[in-house]
TIFIGU-847161 format. One record per residue (C-alpha): residue in three letters; x, y, z. Coordinates in steps of 0.5 Angstrom, whole numbers, plus 500, padded with zeros to 3 digits. Example, Ala and Ser with C-alpha at 12.3 -4.5 7.8 and 13.67 -1.06 7.14 Angstrom:
<sites>
{site ALA {525 491 516}};
{site SER {527 498 514}};
</sites>
This chain:
<sites>
{site UNK {500 500 500}};
{site UNK {502 507 498}};
{site UNK {503 513 503}};
{site UNK {501 520 502}};
{site UNK {508 522 502}};
{site UNK {510 517 496}};
{site UNK {506 522 491}};
{site UNK {510 528 493}};
{site UNK {518 527 490}};
{site UNK {523 532 487}};
{site UNK {520 531 481}};
{site UNK {513 535 483}};
{site UNK {516 539 488}};
{site UNK {514 546 487}};
{site UNK {518 552 491}};
{site UNK {516 559 492}};
{site UNK {509 560 491}};
{site UNK {507 566 495}};
{site UNK {500 567 498}};
{site UNK {499 573 494}};
{site UNK {498 568 488}};
{site UNK {492 564 491}};
{site UNK {488 571 492}};
{site UNK {487 571 485}};
{site UNK {484 564 484}};
{site UNK {477 565 486}};
{site UNK {475 567 479}};
{site UNK {478 561 476}};
{site UNK {475 556 481}};
{site UNK {468 559 480}};
{site UNK {469 557 472}};
{site UNK {471 550 474}};
{site UNK {465 549 478}};
{site UNK {461 552 472}};
{site UNK {464 547 468}};
{site UNK {463 542 472}};
{site UNK {455 544 473}};
{site UNK {455 544 465}};
{site UNK {458 538 463}};
{site UNK {457 533 470}};
{site UNK {464 532 470}};
{site UNK {468 530 476}};
{site UNK {473 536 477}};
{site UNK {478 537 482}};
{site UNK {485 541 483}};
{site UNK {491 539 486}};
{site UNK {496 544 489}};
{site UNK {503 541 489}};
{site UNK {506 547 493}};
{site UNK {501 545 499}};
{site UNK {501 538 497}};
{site UNK {494 537 497}};
{site UNK {487 539 494}};
{site UNK {486 546 492}};
{site UNK {478 545 490}};
{site UNK {474 539 489}};
{site UNK {467 540 485}};
{site UNK {461 537 488}};
{site UNK {459 532 482}};
{site UNK {459 525 486}};
{site UNK {463 520 481}};
{site UNK {469 522 485}};
{site UNK {467 523 492}};
{site UNK {465 516 494}};
{site UNK {460 518 499}};
{site UNK {464 524 502}};
{site UNK {462 531 501}};
{site UNK {466 535 496}};
{site UNK {469 539 502}};
{site UNK {471 532 506}};
{site UNK {475 530 499}};
{site UNK {478 537 499}};
{site UNK {481 536 506}};
{site UNK {483 529 505}};
{site UNK {487 530 499}};
{site UNK {492 525 497}};
{site UNK {489 521 503}};
{site UNK {483 520 499}};
{site UNK {487 515 494}};
{site UNK {489 511 500}};
{site UNK {482 510 502}};
{site UNK {479 509 496}};
{site UNK {484 506 491}};
{site UNK {486 498 491}};
{site UNK {493 498 494}};
{site UNK {496 495 488}};
{site UNK {493 500 484}};
{site UNK {496 506 489}};
{site UNK {503 503 487}};
{site UNK {501 504 480}};
{site UNK {499 511 481}};
{site UNK {505 513 485}};
{site UNK {509 510 479}};
{site UNK {505 514 474}};
{site UNK {506 520 478}};
{site UNK {513 520 478}};
{site UNK {514 518 470}};
{site UNK {509 523 468}};
{site UNK {512 529 472}};
{site UNK {519 527 469}};
{site UNK {516 527 462}};
{site UNK {513 534 463}};
{site UNK {519 537 466}};
{site UNK {523 535 460}};
{site UNK {518 538 456}};
{site UNK {520 545 453}};
{site UNK {516 550 458}};
{site UNK {513 554 452}};
{site UNK {509 548 451}};
{site UNK {507 545 458}};
{site UNK {500 548 458}};
{site UNK {498 544 452}};
{site UNK {500 537 456}};
{site UNK {496 532 459}};
{site UNK {496 525 462}};
{site UNK {491 520 462}};
{site UNK {490 513 466}};
{site UNK {485 509 469}};
{site UNK {484 506 476}};
{site UNK {479 503 480}};
{site UNK {475 507 485}};
{site UNK {472 503 491}};
{site UNK {466 505 495}};
{site UNK {464 500 500}};
{site UNK {462 494 496}};
{site UNK {462 498 490}};
{site UNK {468 498 485}};
{site UNK {468 502 478}};
{site UNK {474 504 473}};
{site UNK {475 511 472}};
{site UNK {479 515 467}};
{site UNK {483 520 470}};
{site UNK {486 526 466}};
{site UNK {491 531 469}};
{site UNK {493 538 466}};
{site UNK {497 544 468}};
{site UNK {492 549 471}};
{site UNK {498 554 473}};
{site UNK {505 554 473}};
{site UNK {510 556 478}};
{site UNK {515 562 476}};
{site UNK {520 556 474}};
{site UNK {515 553 470}};
{site UNK {514 547 474}};
{site UNK {507 545 475}};
{site UNK {504 549 481}};
{site UNK {496 547 480}};
{site UNK {493 541 476}};
{site UNK {486 541 473}};
{site UNK {484 533 474}};
{site UNK {478 531 470}};
{site UNK {475 524 472}};
{site UNK {470 520 468}};
{site UNK {468 513 467}};
{site UNK {473 509 463}};
{site UNK {472 506 456}};
{site UNK {477 500 458}};
{site UNK {476 494 463}};
{site UNK {483 494 466}};
{site UNK {487 499 470}};
{site UNK {493 503 467}};
{site UNK {493 505 459}};
{site UNK {497 511 461}};
{site UNK {498 516 456}};
{site UNK {502 523 455}};
{site UNK {500 528 450}};
{site UNK {501 535 448}};
{site UNK {495 538 444}};
{site UNK {496 539 437}};
{site UNK {502 534 436}};
{site UNK {502 528 431}};
{site UNK {504 523 436}};
{site UNK {503 521 443}};
{site UNK {507 517 448}};
{site UNK {504 511 452}};
{site UNK {507 508 458}};
{site UNK {509 501 458}};
{site UNK {509 498 466}};
{site UNK {513 492 463}};
{site UNK {519 496 461}};
{site UNK {518 502 465}};
{site UNK {519 506 459}};
{site UNK {515 511 454}};
{site UNK {513 508 447}};
{site UNK {511 513 442}};
{site UNK {505 512 437}};
{site UNK {502 516 432}};
{site UNK {495 520 434}};
{site UNK {489 516 431}};
{site UNK {485 520 426}};
{site UNK {478 518 424}};
{site UNK {476 519 416}};
{site UNK {470 523 415}};
{site UNK {465 517 414}};
{site UNK {467 514 420}};
{site UNK {466 521 424}};
{site UNK {459 521 421}};
{site UNK {457 514 423}};
{site UNK {460 515 430}};
{site UNK {456 522 431}};
{site UNK {449 519 428}};
{site UNK {450 513 432}};
{site UNK {451 518 438}};
{site UNK {444 521 436}};
{site UNK {441 514 437}};
{site UNK {440 512 429}};
{site UNK {440 505 428}};
{site UNK {445 502 422}};
{site UNK {440 502 417}};
{site UNK {438 509 419}};
{site UNK {445 511 418}};
{site UNK {446 508 411}};
{site UNK {439 512 409}};
{site UNK {442 518 412}};
{site UNK {449 517 409}};
{site UNK {446 515 402}};
{site UNK {450 509 403}};
{site UNK {449 501 402}};
{site UNK {448 498 409}};
{site UNK {454 493 408}};
{site UNK {458 500 407}};
{site UNK {456 503 413}};
{site UNK {458 496 417}};
{site UNK {465 497 414}};
{site UNK {465 504 416}};
{site UNK {463 502 423}};
{site UNK {468 496 423}};
{site UNK {474 500 421}};
{site UNK {472 505 426}};
{site UNK {472 500 432}};
{site UNK {479 497 429}};
{site UNK {482 504 429}};
{site UNK {480 506 436}};
{site UNK {481 499 439}};
{site UNK {474 498 442}};
{site UNK {468 494 442}};
{site UNK {462 498 442}};
{site UNK {459 505 440}};
{site UNK {459 507 447}};
{site UNK {466 505 448}};
{site UNK {468 509 441}};
{site UNK {464 515 443}};
{site UNK {468 515 450}};
{site UNK {475 514 447}};
{site UNK {474 519 441}};
{site UNK {471 524 446}};
{site UNK {477 523 451}};
{site UNK {482 524 445}};
{site UNK {479 530 442}};
{site UNK {477 526 435}};
{site UNK {470 529 434}};
</sites>
């Protein structure tokens, strides 16, 4: 089992953030709450200077029966209490290697970085897999991550891990391999226009025959588009395809 201090090492240590900088955060916190209310996303902000949670939105997915204020006060203790012990160790490794890669990124593009990974949350007898995205929210004067915005949603996968580091606008991303403890570079997946249309129409509730009619394509052609879409995204259902495409900004 991990300890809270295992999540804070030299790779994510931040120094010299004065209290005056905290005085200007209220408008940003209100914007986060507005975004959480509009999207029903579970959002929270990590403070790497004070080594805790700065703010937690009130959407229930991430709260495990606690109030948002209780989770904020728990900070990283939340992971110790609500993540399986073996996955806590996974999270500490992800934390370390993710910040190493972030700190190797040129400062001028660090605000375009984000990392995504999956882990289980346990709430009494319930256990569910979530996707966790983290991106810098505010940088310290030396370019290190002071605050990070985290978005939690249900995972499209069926197992923990799937650690990806991305920089918005770049044609490649990096996936972490726990066996070799190294990052592996991959090309960004792109969808053809017909595949996007199939996905969007499916999200709107249309059946495959109805999609074929709307696209003025043969039924077998639409089925081919759908198979190619699933293969390209590595999924088995439209629900998974929508989640992956949304998470990766493909629509």
